[in-house]
N, CA, C and O atoms as a DFTB+ gen file, in Angstrom:
604 C
 N C O
     1  1      84.062     106.605      95.572
     2  2      85.542     106.416      95.755
     3  2      85.754     104.775      95.359
     4  3      84.937     103.889      95.610
     5  1      86.718     104.647      94.856
     6  2      87.361     103.103      94.630
     7  2      88.363     102.549      95.453
     8  3      89.302     103.306      95.700
     9  1      88.400     101.355      95.965
    10  2      89.443     100.936      96.558
    11  2      90.768     100.760      95.840
    12  3      90.846     100.228      94.733
    13  1      91.988     101.312      96.634
    14  2      93.023     101.309      95.780
    15  2      93.910      99.985      95.810
    16  3      95.076      99.911      95.421
    17  1      93.199      99.031      96.303
    18  2      93.604      97.391      96.330
    19  2      92.870      96.702      95.498
    20  3      93.395      96.210      94.499
    21  1      91.324      96.522      95.801
    22  2      90.670      95.722      94.904
    23  2      89.960      96.194      94.023
    24  3      89.316      95.445      93.288
    25  1      89.908      97.806      93.873
    26  2      89.122      98.373      92.739
    27  2      87.593      98.441      93.238
    28  3      86.888      99.080      92.456
    29  1      86.987      97.978      94.252
    30  2      85.622      97.963      94.510
    31  2      85.154      99.147      94.812
    32  3      85.863      99.872      95.510
    33  1      84.021      99.560      94.417
    34  2      83.345     101.044      94.720
    35  2      83.112     101.023      96.200
    36  3      82.667     100.013      96.745
    37  1      83.405     102.128      96.871
    38  2      83.235     102.104      98.213
    39  2      82.465     103.538      98.530
    40  3      82.454     104.431      97.684
    41  1      81.868     103.672      99.727
    42  2      81.073     104.775     100.045
    43  2      82.322     105.935     100.556
    44  3      83.447     105.474     100.751
    45  1      82.159     106.976     100.700
    46  2      83.201     108.108     100.847
    47  2      83.201     108.137     102.413
    48  3      84.161     108.629     103.007
    49  1      82.326     107.708     102.963
    50  2      82.254     107.583     104.538
    51  2      83.205     106.562     105.270
    52  3      83.603     106.702     106.426
    53  1      83.500     105.558     104.465
    54  2      84.273     104.470     104.951
    55  2      85.534     104.871     104.861
    56  3      85.933     105.646     103.992
    57  1      86.491     104.189     106.070
    58  2      87.849     104.446     106.266
    59  2      88.775     103.228     105.543
    60  3      89.935     103.291     105.136
    61  1      87.922     102.214     105.539
    62  2      88.700     100.816     105.004
    63  2      87.435     100.122     104.298
    64  3      86.254     100.058     104.641
    65  1      88.133      99.623     103.176
    66  2      87.517      98.843     102.331
    67  2      86.591      97.515     102.758
    68  3      87.025      96.493     103.290
    69  1      85.378      97.759     102.433
    70  2      84.511      96.607     103.253
    71  2      84.712      95.273     102.380
    72  3      84.194      94.244     102.813
    73  1      85.402      95.228     101.228
    74  2      85.734      93.893     100.543
    75  2      87.241      93.345     101.220
    76  3      87.323      92.326     101.906
    77  1      88.040      93.960     100.985
    78  2      89.545      93.543     101.314
    79  2      90.251      94.159     102.782
    80  3      91.213      93.674     103.376
    81  1      89.488      95.326     103.144
    82  2      90.327      95.693     104.405
    83  2      91.268      96.937     104.152
    84  3      91.626      97.598     105.127
    85  1      91.683      97.283     102.875
    86  2      92.606      97.992     103.064
    87  2      92.181      99.381     103.184
    88  3      90.983      99.546     102.955
    89  1      92.900     100.502     103.507
    90  2      92.687     101.606     104.052
    91  2      92.263     102.479     102.771
    92  3      93.008     102.491     101.791
    93  1      91.292     103.070     102.780
    94  2      90.846     104.053     101.861
    95  2      91.012     105.505     101.945
    96  3      90.784     105.965     103.064
    97  1      91.398     106.456     100.912
    98  2      91.809     107.709     101.106
    99  2      91.369     108.511      99.919
   100  3      91.178     107.939      98.846
   101  1      91.164     110.049     100.073
   102  2      90.471     110.727      98.812
   103  2      91.787     110.617      97.748
   104  3      92.955     110.343      98.026
   105  1      91.287     110.874      96.656
   106  2      92.151     111.036      95.833
   107  2      93.154     112.140      95.688
   108  3      92.807     113.320      95.726
   109  1      94.335     111.781      95.532
   110  2      95.856     112.880      95.620
   111  2      96.035     112.436      97.003
   112  3      97.243     112.631      97.140
   113  1      95.667     112.023      97.981
   114  2      96.274     111.554      99.134
   115  2      96.723     110.195      99.347
   116  3      95.903     109.277      99.371
   117  1      98.147     109.965      99.528
   118  2      98.677     108.638      99.751
   119  2      98.881     108.438     101.077
   120  3      99.152     109.300     101.912
   121  1      98.722     107.090     101.268
   122  2      98.902     106.435     102.655
   123  2      99.938     105.390     102.539
   124  3     100.244     104.941     101.435
   125  1     100.573     104.924     103.796
   126  2     101.629     104.020     103.652
   127  2     100.815     102.954     103.348
   128  3      99.674     102.800     103.784
   129  1     101.566     102.013     102.390
   130  2     100.930     100.745     102.197
   131  2     101.953      99.521     102.672
   132  3     103.173      99.675     102.721
   133  1     101.398      98.513     102.952
   134  2     102.187      97.402     103.243
   135  2     102.124      96.416     102.368
   136  3     101.161      96.200     101.632
   137  1     103.250      95.716     102.418
   138  2     103.355      94.444     101.422
   139  2     103.446      93.107     102.296
   140  3     103.126      92.959     103.476
   141  1     103.956      92.199     101.421
   142  2     104.039      90.776     102.361
   143  2     105.213      91.044     103.251
   144  3     106.130      91.776     102.877
   145  1     105.198      90.439     104.471
   146  2     105.766      90.350     105.427
   147  2     106.423      88.929     105.892
   148  3     105.760      87.912     106.096
   149  1     108.104      89.051     106.049
   150  2     108.636      87.696     106.173
   151  2     109.183      87.879     107.714
   152  3     109.911      88.787     108.113
   153  1     108.722      86.939     108.370
   154  2     109.403      86.863     109.776
   155  2     110.877      86.833     109.934
   156  3     111.444      87.481     110.814
   157  1     111.464      86.117     109.121
   158  2     112.679      85.748     109.307
   159  2     113.706      87.117     109.107
   160  3     114.868      87.097     109.511
   161  1     113.196      88.107     108.537
   162  2     114.224      89.209     107.935
   163  2     114.590      90.145     109.106
   164  3     113.947      91.172     109.323
   165  1     115.640      89.759     109.850
   166  2     116.115      90.757     110.769
   167  2     115.145      91.000     112.028
   168  3     114.204      90.276     112.354
   169  1     115.580      92.183     112.668
   170  2     114.618      92.448     113.918
   171  2     113.178      92.797     113.540
   172  3     112.912      93.515     112.576
   173  1     112.389      92.330     114.235
   174  2     110.994      92.577     113.970
   175  2     110.340      93.438     114.661
   176  3     109.814      93.207     115.750
   177  1     110.331      94.745     113.922
   178  2     109.603      95.970     114.319
   179  2     110.159      96.464     115.500
   180  3     109.468      96.947     116.396
   181  1     111.631      96.344     115.556
   182  2     112.287      96.979     116.751
   183  2     112.314      96.151     117.977
   184  3     112.489      96.646     119.090
   185  1     112.126      94.786     117.751
   186  2     112.158      93.825     119.041
   187  2     113.342      92.997     118.785
   188  3     113.222      91.925     118.193
   189  1     114.470      93.426     119.191
   190  2     115.755      92.713     118.661
   191  2     115.797      91.314     119.186
   192  3     116.437      90.473     118.554
   193  1     115.193      91.004     120.246
   194  2     115.125      89.711     120.814
   195  2     113.839      88.812     120.512
   196  3     113.359      88.036     121.339
   197  1     113.358      89.008     119.263
   198  2     111.983      88.400     118.729
   199  2     112.170      87.127     118.802
   200  3     111.189      86.477     119.163
   201  1     113.462      86.361     118.491
   202  2     113.664      85.037     118.548
   203  2     113.386      84.443     120.122
   204  3     113.040      83.279     120.324
   205  1     113.575      85.339     121.086
   206  2     113.697      84.701     122.527
   207  2     112.141      85.064     123.291
   208  3     111.977      85.012     124.509
   209  1     111.086      85.427     122.314
   210  2     109.959      85.550     122.956
   211  2     109.478      84.193     123.622
   212  3     109.870      83.107     123.194
   213  1     108.662      84.308     124.625
   214  2     108.245      83.271     125.206
   215  2     106.724      83.022     124.815
   216  3     105.915      83.903     125.106
   217  1     106.418      82.205     124.359
   218  2     104.979      82.365     123.801
   219  2     104.720      83.397     122.816
   220  3     105.556      84.225     122.454
   221  1     103.111      83.281     122.252
   222  2     102.571      83.907     121.208
   223  2     102.530      85.637     121.556
   224  3     102.368      85.992     122.724
   225  1     102.653      86.428     120.699
   226  2     102.534      87.722     121.009
   227  2     101.843      88.496     119.495
   228  3     102.167      88.049     118.395
   229  1     101.109      89.398     119.596
   230  2     100.857      90.324     118.754
   231  2     101.600      91.413     118.836
   232  3     101.554      92.157     119.815
   233  1     102.486      91.645     117.639
   234  2     103.003      93.096     117.538
   235  2     102.612      93.810     116.843
   236  3     102.395      93.334     115.729
   237  1     102.301      95.247     117.015
   238  2     101.937      96.340     116.103
   239  2     102.742      96.529     115.020
   240  3     103.921      96.848     115.174
   241  1     102.166      96.345     113.749
   242  2     102.997      96.743     112.581
   243  2     102.722      98.054     111.913
   244  3     103.551      98.704     111.276
   245  1     101.631      98.331     112.099
   246  2     101.222      99.652     111.597
   247  2      99.805     100.186     112.304
   248  3      98.983      99.338     112.650
   249  1      99.550     101.514     112.499
   250  2      98.527     101.944     112.723
   251  2      98.385     102.569     114.346
   252  3      97.420     103.111     114.886
   253  1      99.752     102.257     114.874
   254  2      99.787     102.586     116.175
   255  2     101.487     102.516     116.484
   256  3     102.256     102.503     115.522
   257  1     101.971     102.476     117.784
   258  2     103.097     102.418     118.050
   259  2     103.652     101.245     117.738
   260  3     103.379     100.224     118.370
   261  1     104.628     101.273     116.562
   262  2     105.277     100.217     116.011
   263  2     106.104      99.390     117.098
   264  3     106.731     100.037     117.938
   265  1     106.137      98.141     117.124
   266  2     107.101      97.469     118.064
   267  2     106.249      96.987     119.341
   268  3     106.577      95.964     119.942
   269  1     105.324      97.636     119.668
   270  2     104.587      97.299     120.905
   271  2     104.096      95.898     120.763
   272  3     103.464      95.629     119.742
   273  1     104.312      94.938     121.688
   274  2     103.962      93.463     121.725
   275  2     102.734      93.450     122.850
   276  3     102.785      94.104     123.892
   277  1     101.730      92.678     122.502
   278  2     100.994      92.151     123.545
   279  2     100.726      90.795     123.474
   280  3     100.118      90.177     122.600
   281  1     101.370      90.309     124.728
   282  2     101.619      88.574     124.951
   283  2     100.180      87.915     124.905
   284  3      99.256      88.580     125.373
   285  1      99.934      86.755     124.417
   286  2      98.653      85.892     124.295
   287  2      99.071      84.915     125.235
   288  3     100.067      84.245     124.961
   289  1      98.359      84.697     126.487
   290  2      98.309      83.482     127.234
   291  2      98.044      82.448     126.818
   292  3      97.141      82.361     125.985
   293  1      98.716      81.348     127.241
   294  2      98.354      79.857     126.510
   295  2      97.203      79.374     126.957
   296  3      96.824      78.297     126.497
   297  1      96.492      79.984     127.836
   298  2      95.204      79.529     128.190
   299  2      93.938      80.658     128.222
   300  3      94.219      81.821     128.509
   301  1      93.006      80.409     128.020
   302  2      91.720      81.405     128.095
   303  2      91.400      82.230     126.811
   304  3      91.774      82.061     125.650
   305  1      90.796      82.938     127.232
   306  2      90.397      83.914     125.914
   307  2      90.944      85.226     126.074
   308  3      91.062      85.749     127.182
   309  1      91.398      85.960     124.635
   310  2      92.082      87.088     124.993
   311  2      91.319      88.252     124.170
   312  3      91.454      88.255     122.946
   313  1      90.534      89.227     124.784
   314  2      89.920      90.274     124.088
   315  2      90.401      91.441     123.479
   316  3      91.261      92.098     124.065
   317  1      90.011      91.761     122.492
   318  2      90.600      92.663     121.705
   319  2      89.686      93.989     121.372
   320  3      88.813      93.806     120.523
   321  1      89.773      95.117     121.864
   322  2      88.754      96.247     121.523
   323  2      89.165      97.506     122.134
   324  3      90.250      97.613     122.706
   325  1      88.372      98.411     122.036
   326  2      88.348      99.757     122.730
   327  2      88.039     100.126     123.879
   328  3      88.241     101.205     124.436
   329  1      87.332      98.824     124.381
   330  2      86.806      98.894     125.947
   331  2      88.166      99.031     126.772
   332  3      89.155      98.372     126.450
   333  1      88.172      99.758     127.657
   334  2      89.283      99.693     128.745
   335  2      89.598      98.368     129.232
   336  3      90.743      97.923     129.308
   337  1      88.439      97.691     129.591
   338  2      88.602      96.206     130.054
   339  2      89.139      95.150     129.034
   340  3      89.270      93.965     129.341
   341  1      89.419      95.619     127.893
   342  2      89.944      94.697     127.048
   343  2      91.391      94.116     127.293
   344  3      92.234      94.743     127.934
   345  1      91.589      93.045     126.813
   346  2      92.883      92.616     127.256
   347  2      93.950      93.047     126.151
   348  3      95.133      93.171     126.465
   349  1      93.569      93.238     125.043
   350  2      94.569      94.102     124.039
   351  2      93.776      95.409     123.826
   352  3      92.817      95.318     123.059
   353  1      94.036      96.660     124.409
   354  2      93.382      97.707     124.459
   355  2      93.807      98.550     123.019
   356  3      94.942      99.027     122.988
   357  1      93.065      98.705     122.034
   358  2      93.365      99.503     121.043
   359  2      92.587     100.832     120.907
   360  3      91.422     100.790     120.512
   361  1      93.186     102.036     121.222
   362  2      92.347     103.379     121.562
   363  2      92.286     103.981     120.306
   364  3      93.097     104.859     120.013
   365  1      91.441     103.624     119.549
   366  2      91.048     104.421     118.217
   367  2      89.619     104.068     117.802
   368  3      89.244     102.902     117.926
   369  1      88.850     104.950     117.347
   370  2      87.454     105.267     116.783
   371  2      87.145     104.081     115.778
   372  3      85.986     103.755     115.520
   373  1      88.275     103.441     115.215
   374  2      87.986     102.676     114.142
   375  2      88.056     101.012     114.560
   376  3      88.096     100.059     113.783
   377  1      88.056     100.999     116.099
   378  2      88.034      99.827     116.767
   379  2      86.834      99.589     117.717
   380  3      86.761     100.361     118.673
   381  1      85.930      98.681     117.602
   382  2      84.666      98.348     118.290
   383  2      85.128      98.272     119.606
   384  3      86.303      97.981     119.830
   385  1      84.256      98.523     120.580
   386  2      84.454      98.248     122.237
   387  2      84.841      96.668     122.391
   388  3      85.705      96.231     123.152
   389  1      84.123      96.004     121.620
   390  2      84.418      94.762     121.731
   391  2      84.202      94.163     120.395
   392  3      83.129      93.882     119.862
   393  1      85.672      93.982     119.847
   394  2      86.126      94.066     118.596
   395  2      86.135      92.627     118.012
   396  3      85.520      92.256     117.013
   397  1      87.008      91.818     118.877
   398  2      87.401      90.478     118.503
   399  2      88.009      89.756     119.734
   400  3      88.228      90.262     120.834
   401  1      88.222      88.579     119.374
   402  2      88.981      87.578     120.421
   403  2      89.657      86.590     119.984
   404  3      89.476      86.061     118.887
   405  1      90.647      86.203     120.964
   406  2      91.641      84.950     120.247
   407  2      91.450      84.049     121.461
   408  3      91.441      84.504     122.604
   409  1      91.304      82.811     121.190
   410  2      91.125      81.711     122.021
   411  2      92.110      80.679     121.727
   412  3      92.332      80.412     120.546
   413  1      92.766      80.030     122.712
   414  2      93.730      78.907     122.581
   415  2      92.781      77.784     122.469
   416  3      91.809      77.594     123.201
   417  1      93.152      77.083     121.507
   418  2      92.175      75.648     121.258
   419  2      93.424      74.587     120.839
   420  3      94.557      74.863     120.444
   421  1      92.819      73.325     121.064
   422  2      93.630      72.228     120.782
   423  2      94.405      72.443     119.424
   424  3      95.626      72.289     119.390
   425  1      93.664      72.808     118.278
   426  2      94.212      73.222     117.050
   427  2      95.047      74.477     116.993
   428  3      95.395      74.947     115.909
   429  1      95.276      74.864     117.808
   430  2      95.775      76.385     117.843
   431  2      95.026      77.561     118.430
   432  3      94.115      77.541     119.257
   433  1      95.704      78.779     117.719
   434  2      95.071      80.102     118.119
   435  2      94.066      80.219     117.201
   436  3      94.311      79.933     116.029
   437  1      92.873      80.624     117.558
   438  2      91.426      80.865     116.847
   439  2      91.260      82.512     116.827
   440  3      91.502      83.048     117.908
   441  1      90.972      83.169     116.004
   442  2      90.592      84.576     116.028
   443  2      88.867      84.570     115.493
   444  3      88.330      83.986     114.552
   445  1      88.414      85.328     116.363
   446  2      86.898      85.635     116.134
   447  2      86.336      86.950     116.096
   448  3      86.397      87.637     117.116
   449  1      85.728      87.449     114.928
   450  2      85.218      88.706     115.124
   451  2      84.184      88.800     115.874
   452  3      83.460      87.807     115.794
   453  1      83.778      89.715     116.669
   454  2      82.562      89.853     117.648
   455  2      81.494      90.899     117.148
   456  3      80.889      91.704     117.856
   457  1      81.394      90.744     115.922
   458  2      80.330      91.733     115.205
   459  2      80.794      93.007     115.005
   460  3      79.879      93.789     114.745
   461  1      81.944      93.521     115.035
   462  2      82.595      94.659     114.758
   463  2      82.070      95.389     113.474
   464  3      81.760      94.756     112.465
   465  1      81.989      96.726     113.561
   466  2      81.465      97.679     112.438
   467  2      82.615      97.609     111.379
   468  3      82.303      97.405     110.206
   469  1      83.943      97.767     111.731
   470  2      84.917      97.826     110.605
   471  2      85.483      96.353     110.199
   472  3      86.267      96.191     109.263
   473  1      85.050      95.435     110.917
   474  2      85.246      94.078     110.736
   475  2      86.893      93.513     111.172
   476  3      87.733      94.357     111.486
   477  1      87.117      92.578     111.162
   478  2      88.245      91.919     111.472
   479  2      89.170      91.065     109.913
   480  3      88.540      90.393     109.096
   481  1      90.479      91.271     109.829
   482  2      90.807      91.000     108.764
   483  2      92.039      89.957     109.160
   484  3      92.510      90.046     110.294
   485  1      92.574      88.949     108.215
   486  2      93.691      88.205     108.673
   487  2      94.240      88.346     107.175
   488  3      93.532      88.086     106.202
   489  1      95.348      88.709     107.094
   490  2      96.184      88.884     105.808
   491  2      95.312      89.446     104.697
   492  3      95.319      88.949     103.572
   493  1      94.636      90.385     104.996
   494  2      93.861      91.465     104.239
   495  2      92.583      90.804     103.802
   496  3      91.963      91.229     102.827
   497  1      92.160      89.718     104.541
   498  2      90.902      89.141     103.927
   499  2      90.105      89.013     105.306
   500  3      90.495      88.427     106.316
   501  1      88.817      89.739     105.108
   502  2      87.709      89.969     106.100
   503  2      87.349      88.526     106.538
   504  3      87.072      87.645     105.724
   505  1      87.370      88.357     107.803
   506  2      86.853      87.134     108.322
   507  2      85.478      87.284     108.822
   508  3      85.184      88.335     109.392
   509  1      84.532      86.281     108.664
   510  2      82.984      86.191     108.893
   511  2      82.762      85.458     109.848
   512  3      81.644      85.663     110.320
   513  1      83.463      84.508     110.467
   514  2      83.334      83.717     111.465
   515  2      84.658      83.409     112.255
   516  3      85.080      84.341     112.940
   517  1      85.419      82.160     112.259
   518  2      86.662      82.264     112.991
   519  2      87.442      81.772     111.937
   520  3      87.020      81.245     110.908
   521  1      88.976      82.040     112.356
   522  2      89.887      81.947     111.500
   523  2      91.171      81.316     112.237
   524  3      91.649      82.071     113.084
   525  1      91.715      80.285     112.107
   526  2      93.131      79.876     112.831
   527  2      94.339      80.459     112.460
   528  3      94.816      80.454     111.325
   529  1      94.827      80.974     113.485
   530  2      96.181      81.761     113.061
   531  2      97.451      81.087     112.839
   532  3      97.679      80.033     113.432
   533  1      98.113      81.487     112.214
   534  2      99.766      80.851     111.914
   535  2     100.661      81.882     112.167
   536  3     100.277      83.038     111.993
   537  1     101.857      81.644     112.572
   538  2     102.895      82.241     112.731
   539  2     103.094      83.528     111.491
   540  3     103.241      83.140     110.332
   541  1     103.094      84.601     111.688
   542  2     103.349      85.695     110.563
   543  2     102.340      86.029     109.994
   544  3     102.431      86.745     108.997
   545  1     101.096      85.602     110.468
   546  2      99.801      86.239     109.821
   547  2      99.651      87.721     110.424
   548  3     100.082      88.138     111.499
   549  1      98.991      88.334     109.532
   550  2      98.682      89.678     109.861
   551  2      97.448      90.075     110.311
   552  3      96.638      89.869     109.408
   553  1      96.962      90.509     111.206
   554  2      95.805      90.753     111.767
   555  2      95.430      92.391     111.953
   556  3      95.967      93.221     112.687
   557  1      94.320      92.538     111.020
   558  2      93.982      94.092     111.085
   559  2      92.665      94.225     111.940
   560  3      91.676      93.513     111.762
   561  1      92.764      95.205     112.875
   562  2      91.494      95.534     113.728
   563  2      91.393      97.099     113.645
   564  3      92.201      97.853     114.186
   565  1      90.398      97.467     112.968
   566  2      90.433      98.986     112.706
   567  2      91.420      99.492     111.720
   568  3      91.492      99.148     110.540
   569  1      92.277     100.469     112.427
   570  2      93.566     100.782     111.509
   571  2      94.835     100.164     112.291
   572  3      95.959     100.558     111.979
   573  1      94.692      99.361     113.133
   574  2      95.909      98.585     113.687
   575  2      95.998      97.431     112.884
   576  3      95.045      96.717     112.571
   577  1      97.568      97.219     112.452
   578  2      97.855      95.991     111.832
   579  2      99.024      95.443     112.705
   580  3     100.128      95.941     112.924
   581  1      98.468      94.272     113.144
   582  2      99.350      93.522     114.071
   583  2      99.738      91.962     113.196
   584  3      99.075      91.452     112.292
   585  1     100.862      91.513     113.738
   586  2     101.641      90.403     113.295
   587  2     101.644      89.336     114.231
   588  3     102.152      89.558     115.330
   589  1     101.156      88.189     113.984
   590  2     101.350      87.075     115.118
   591  2     102.709      86.652     114.952
   592  3     103.113      86.273     113.853
   593  1     103.554      86.697     116.120
   594  2     104.868      86.105     116.247
   595  2     104.408      84.893     117.448
   596  3     103.912      85.135     118.548
   597  1     104.694      83.709     116.944
   598  2     104.173      82.275     117.666
   599  2     105.588      81.397     117.590
   600  3     105.777      80.670     116.615
   601  1     106.486      81.484     118.564
   602  2     107.624      80.867     118.461
   603  2     107.427      79.434     118.805
   604  3     108.380      78.655     118.775
């Protein structure tokens, strides 16, 4: 099977491309694909008052209930994973129990993958260490695509 986004050869057992993170599907089956996202285009995922958000949030863009937001506190570390103890609990087998984390630092929000099986992606690019996040960045964790809204 070849990735529909980057055309790299993939194992049939993979659900996401190991190179670019795009969802994989068998021939003849189509999946919803996403394109560029512009934060200023109308209401964001059903969040009518997105301009009035207090502090950064991750909003589910695809792979789960669209429009759900997860606030990111201004201090400390926020854990993301399938573990019920995770600060951002994403209940799907494509998400590792301890998948990734976001930390507030002087330079801003920093996302780190915690050795997850399916990887963590920022703007469709797999991160291998840490990645500083910007407003409007798309974060993919398993099948979930979340957008960072950082007013």
